[in-house]
N, C-alpha and C positions, 0 to 999 in steps of 0.2 A: 759273283763279283765281276764287275766290268773293269777290265784292265787295259793298259796300254801295251801294245806290242813293242813300241820303242820307248826309251826312257827320257826323262827330263828332270830339271831342277826347278823349284819354286822358292823364291825369297819372299817372305812376308814380314812387313812391319805394319802393325795395325792396332787400333784401339777403338772399342765401341762401348758407349754407355748412354743409356737413355736415348735421346734423339740426336746425339752427336758422336763424332769420332773421326777417324781417318783410316785410310788403307793405302798402302804402297806395296804392290805385288809385282814381281818380275818373273817371267817365264823364260828360262834359259836352257841351252843344251850343253853347257860346259861349265866347269868349276870356276874358271877364271872370271867369267862374266857374272856369275851369281855371287862370288866373293866381292867383286867390285860393287854390286848392287847393295850388299849389306853395309859396306864401308861408307858408301855415299849416303845411305839412309841415316847413319849415325851423325854425319855432318849436318843433316837437316835440323838436328837439335831437339827432337820431340822428347828425348830423355830428360831434358832440362825442366820439363813441366812437372816432373816428380810424380807421375801417375802410375800407380801399381795396376798390373793386369794387362800391360801392353804385350802384344805378340811380337817377338823379334827372333826369327828362326829361318833356317833353310830346311826344305824337305826334298829328299831324293826319291823320285818315283822310278822304280826299276822293275818293270813287269808287275808281279803280284806283291813285290816288296816295297814298302814305303817307310822311310826312316826320317825322323825329325831330329834336327840339331839345334838346340837352344844356344843362342850366341852371347847373351848378356854376361854370363859368368866368365867369358873368355875375352871380354872387350875392355879396352882402355882408350881414353880420349883426353887430349890436352887442348885447351882453348886459351888463347892469349889472355893473360891476366889471372889465370887460375892454375892451381896445382893439378896434377893428374887426377882424373876421375876413373874409377872402376865401378863394377856393379856386382851385386850378389845374384843368386839364382832367381830372385823375384824381379830383377831389374831395378832394385833400389840403388840409388847413387851412394858411392863410398868415396870420400875425399872431395876435392873441388873447393879449396879455400882460396881467398884472394892472395896473390903474391905481393911481396913488398914493392911499393912504388907503382903498382898497377891500379886500374880503375876500381877494383873491388877491395883494395887494401883497407884494413881496419873494420870491415863489416863482419859481424858474427854470422854464423852459418844460417840461423833462422832468417835474419834480415836479408842476407845475400840471396837465398833461394826462394823466399816467399814475398819479399817486399821490394824487389828490384825488377827491372825488365830484362833480366839476364837471358831468358829464353828467346826474347825478341832480338837481343844482341847477337846471340848465336845464330839465329835464323838469318840475320843481316849479313853476318860473316859468310854463311853458307852460300848466299846468293852472289856476293861480290868478291870475296876472297876465300874460297873454300880451301885453298892450299894452306891457309894458316891454322886450320883445324886438323890436328894430327890424330888419326885413328889407327889403332893397332888391335887386330883380332888374332888371337893365337890359333891359327888354323890347324896346327899340329895337334893341339888339345881338342879342338872341335872335332876333327877327324872325318870330314865328309869324304866319302869314297867315290872313286870313279864309277860310272855306269858300266855294268857288265856286258850290255849289248849295244845295239845301235841307238843313237839319240835322235830326237825329233828334228825335222827340218825347220828352218826359220819361217817357212810359209805355213807351218802347222799352227793349230790352236788346240787348246786342251779344255775339256769339261771336267769340273770337279764337283763332287757332291759334299757339301759342308757337313762337318762332323763325322765323316767316314773316310776311309782310304779309297773309296771307289772313284775311278777316273777313266777318261776316254780321250784318246788322241783324235782330233778332227783334222784330217788332211784336206788339202785344197779340193773343193767340190769338182772343179773342172777337170782334174786329173784322174778322178775315180771312175771305174767302170760302173755301168748300171747296177750290177749285182752288189758292188762295194758300197754304192750310194744307199741302197736299201738296207744293207747290213749296218751302215753307220747310223741311220735314223732309228732302226730297231735298238741299237745300242744306247742311243739317247733316251728312248722310251724306257728302257730298263733302268737307266741311271736316274731318271726322274722318279721312279719307284712308287708310282701310285696310278691306279686306273681312273681316278676321279679328278686328277689335276687337269685344269683346262689346257695347260701347255702340252701335256701328254696327249690329249685328244687332238690338238693341232698337229702334233708330230704324226699321229696315226693317219690323219687325213692326208698329210703330205706324202706318206708312204703310198697311199692310193694313187695320188697324182704321179708319183714316180713310176709306178707300175703301168700306168696308162700312157706315159710319155713315150716318145720315140726312143730309139736306141741311144741317141746322143743325150737328150734331156737337158741340154744346157740352158734352155729357156726358163728352167726352174731355178737358175742360179740366184737371181735377185730375190725370189721368194725365200730361198734357203737362207740368205743373209738376213733378211727381215726376221725370219723365224728364230735364228740364233740370237738376234738382238733382244727379242721378247723373252727368250729363255734365260738370258743373263741377269738373273735376279734371285733373291732369296737363297735357298739352299743349293741351287744349281748355278755355278759360276763358270763362265766361258772366258778363258784368258787368251788374248792374242800374244804372239811371241814378243818379248821385250817388256816394256813398262806398262803396267795397268794401275790405275789410281781411282780412288773414290774418296772424296772428302765431304763432310756435311756437318 
């Protein structure tokens, strides 16, 4: 198992089906910021689309320990014109009727959530007046725990292997010793987990160039960045600190 020496949190709000979907991921080193990421995601209003199968969770990576915290069962949201909305374990909406005198007054549930532009209305609010969308997540019930060791620096990136708990912290290339640089690339080779993957072969070639480089080796920095960009696809995701997004 490839593991991080330092710990971190990942918030993920995503949905993929066929050729479409969205992804909102944030890499953070503290609970305050990762909680804020989750609350802001709710304000974006993807839940109003009524799509089952959306991922909405926080993951804590603490050495070899990875813990997932599903958030929908502990989330409540209030939007102007609607009663409070909560969710079950599958992310299905509970509540959310039109309030008397509001823009959705008199609409039955089916009409309100399938034949109006309510998801677009919520997205518009999120852009212009997000403070009007009240989000409450019961963090005591969710129970994300503090990291037991040191957390990543804001200059760090993280490589994750999809569908597994395997992960690797990628520190700033310019700050690493030649030995640590080689160790980092070998770690990424192991994380890619196949000898036939073209990206793995590119990593192995890069190790050779590192070994042939002078002690500084900083001239390989641009090539390193290009290589990370090529690796950031499929099962291997490389996250920068802060906000990462993919929509299609």
